[in-house]
C-alpha positions as CSV (number, residue, x, y, z in Angstrom):
1,X,0.0,0.0,0.0
2,X,2.8,2.4,0.9
3,X,4.6,1.5,-2.3
4,X,1.6,2.3,-4.4
5,X,1.0,5.5,-2.6
6,X,4.6,6.6,-3.1
7,X,4.5,5.6,-6.8
8,X,1.3,7.7,-7.2
9,X,2.8,10.7,-5.6
10,X,6.0,10.5,-7.7
11,X,3.9,10.3,-10.9
12,X,2.0,13.4,-9.8
13,X,5.2,15.3,-9.0
14,X,6.7,14.3,-12.4
15,X,3.6,15.4,-14.2
16,X,3.5,18.7,-12.3
17,X,7.1,19.3,-13.2
18,X,6.5,18.6,-16.8
19,X,3.6,20.9,-16.9
20,X,5.6,23.6,-15.3
21,X,8.5,23.2,-17.7
22,X,6.3,23.2,-20.8
23,X,4.1,26.1,-19.9
24,X,5.2,29.1,-22.0
25,X,6.0,32.3,-20.1
26,X,4.1,35.3,-21.3
27,X,5.4,38.8,-21.1
28,X,3.1,41.4,-19.8
29,X,1.8,43.7,-22.6
30,X,3.2,47.2,-22.5
31,X,1.2,50.3,-21.7
32,X,1.7,51.5,-25.3
33,X,0.3,48.2,-26.7
34,X,-2.7,48.3,-24.4
35,X,-3.4,51.9,-25.3
36,X,-3.2,51.0,-29.0
37,X,-5.7,48.2,-28.5
38,X,-7.9,50.5,-26.6
39,X,-7.9,52.9,-29.5
40,X,-8.9,50.1,-31.8
41,X,-11.8,49.2,-29.6
42,X,-13.0,52.8,-29.2
43,X,-12.8,53.2,-33.0
44,X,-14.8,50.1,-33.6
45,X,-18.4,50.2,-34.8
46,X,-19.6,49.2,-31.3
47,X,-18.1,52.2,-29.7
48,X,-17.7,54.9,-32.4
49,X,-21.1,56.4,-31.8
50,X,-21.3,55.6,-28.1
51,X,-19.9,58.5,-26.1
52,X,-20.7,57.4,-22.6
53,X,-19.4,53.9,-22.8
54,X,-16.3,55.1,-24.6
55,X,-15.6,57.7,-21.9
56,X,-16.1,55.1,-19.2
57,X,-13.8,52.5,-20.8
58,X,-11.1,55.0,-21.6
59,X,-11.2,56.5,-18.0
60,X,-11.0,53.1,-16.3
61,X,-8.2,51.8,-18.7
62,X,-6.1,55.0,-18.3
63,X,-6.5,54.9,-14.5
64,X,-5.3,51.3,-14.3
65,X,-2.4,52.0,-16.7
66,X,-1.4,55.0,-14.7
67,X,-1.4,52.9,-11.5
68,X,-4.5,54.5,-10.1
69,X,-6.8,51.4,-10.5
70,X,-7.2,50.8,-6.8
71,X,-8.5,54.3,-6.4
72,X,-11.4,53.8,-8.8
73,X,-14.8,53.8,-7.2
74,X,-18.4,54.5,-8.3
75,X,-18.4,58.1,-6.9
76,X,-15.1,59.1,-8.8
77,X,-16.4,57.6,-12.0
78,X,-19.7,59.3,-11.7
79,X,-18.0,62.7,-11.4
80,X,-15.2,62.2,-13.9
81,X,-17.1,60.3,-16.6
82,X,-20.8,61.2,-16.2
83,X,-20.4,64.8,-15.0
84,X,-22.4,64.2,-11.8
85,X,-22.2,66.9,-9.2
86,X,-21.1,66.9,-5.5
87,X,-24.6,65.8,-4.5
88,X,-24.3,62.5,-6.4
89,X,-25.6,59.5,-4.5
90,X,-24.9,56.0,-5.7
91,X,-28.0,54.9,-4.0
92,X,-30.2,57.3,-5.9
93,X,-28.4,57.2,-9.3
94,X,-27.2,53.9,-10.7
95,X,-25.6,55.4,-13.9
96,X,-22.2,53.9,-13.1
97,X,-23.5,50.4,-12.4
98,X,-25.8,50.4,-15.4
99,X,-22.9,51.5,-17.7
100,X,-20.5,49.0,-16.2
101,X,-23.1,46.2,-16.7
102,X,-23.7,47.2,-20.3
103,X,-20.0,47.5,-21.1
């Protein structure tokens, strides 16, 4: 029983090592290439005539690329993208959630 258990664990270890060795490493895309893809998306038929979704997508992507992704929140997006005032209340106005869902 111990021998079978050991044999099974060594097979799993060997398989795991083979998978690790054969898995290709991927380089992270550069900010420039991401921005280029973003422009392609925003110039596509789906976004070309859609100002609000385009502004939303651009704002979120740029914030993440600039290292500000963790600071994104509904209130900030409402002000920056949808021109909501200081009295904006996420509970009363779901524009950010609706746009995020439709995106």
